[in-house]
N, C-alpha and C positions, 0 to 999 in steps of 0.2 A: 270450111267456111272462113276460118282465120286466114288461110293462104290466099283465098280469093280477095278478102279485105286488104291484105297486105299488097297484093298485086295491083289493086285499084289505087292504093296510096302511092305506090312507086311510080305507076304510070302518070298519076297526077303531078308528082314532084318533078318528073322528067319533062313531061309535055308542057306543063304550065309554069314550071320553074318557081313553084311556091313551096319552098323548103319548110318554112315555119308551119304552114297549115299541115303539111305532110307529117311533121314531127308531132304536132298536137293530135293528129289522127292516129298515129301509131300508139301514142300513150293512151288514147281513148280506147282503141281496140284491145290493148293489153288489160286495161281495167275492166272493160266489159266482159272479156273472156274469164277473168278471175271471178267476177261476180256470178257469171253463169255457172262456172265450176263449183262455186260454193253452194249455189242453189240446187244444183243437180246432185252433188255429193253429200251435202249437209255439213254442218259445222263439226260434228263429231265423227267425221269420216275416218275409218281406220284402214290400215294396211297390214298385210302379213308377209313375213319374209321366211324363206327357206335358206339355210346356210349349210353348205357342205364344207367341212374342214376337219382335219385331224386334231385341231385344237378346240374342238367343240366344248369341252368342259370349261376351259379358260374363258371362252367367249360367253358362254351362258352365265358364268359367275360374274363377269364384269357387267353384263346387261342387267343382272339382278341388283348388283351393288350400286351402279351408277344411275339406273333408270327405274329401279323398283319393278321391273317387268320380269315375268317368268318366261322360261323357254322350255320346250319339250323336245327331248331327243327321240327321234324315230329311227328304228332299225331299218336299214336299207341295204340293197346290194347295187353297187355301181356296175352297170353292165359293160361300160367301156373297158374297165380293168378287171371286171369280175371280182370285185373286192367288197367285203362287208364294211359298211360305214355306218356312222350315225349322222343323221340330218337334224339340225336344230330347226324348230318351227316356233316362230314368235309372232305375236299380234301386238301392234302398237299404233299410236297415233301417227299422223303424217309427219309431224316434227320429230318424233322419236325415231322414226325409221332412218333418218339421216344420221343420227347419233349411233344407232345400231350398226349401220354400214361402216362408220368410222371405227367403232370398237373392233368389229370383225377384221377389217383390213389392217388395223394397227397390230393385232395379235397374229394374223395370218394373211400376208399380202396376196397369197394365192387362193384365198377362200372364194368359193363359188356361191353367189347369192342370186336368188330369184325373188322379186318383190311383186305382190299381187294386191289388188283392191279387195277389201273385205266389206261387203255391204252392211251386214248386221252382225254385231258381236255382243254376246250376253255373258255375264259372269263377272268374276272378281276383277275389279279395275275398269269395268265397262258398264254397259246398261244392265239394270236389274230386270229380271223377267217379270 
């Protein structure tokens, strides 16, 4: 839908040469999309991240110290290299995920991360049951 809106704005700017209206339209589209995202996801929307790194202990410690968030180490086997590993699993707010990503890459620039949306999270630091 957003791409369709942007296409209409671009065609309008090119065909009618109304750059100012196009820019206002682009700003409006951005704001509307953010509001829709907030309504759909909610204000307290959370994310979870899996981090694969040999430096998992350092990363977990820094996440705890800097953000006050816990992380869980999960035993896993990397099938690509057939190696035993520990995968960190951490749930945090949308803003904290960016900080976790910075912490992980600062400690291990080769860390592998996968970030997911978490619809409902209950427990310490999140909603009470």
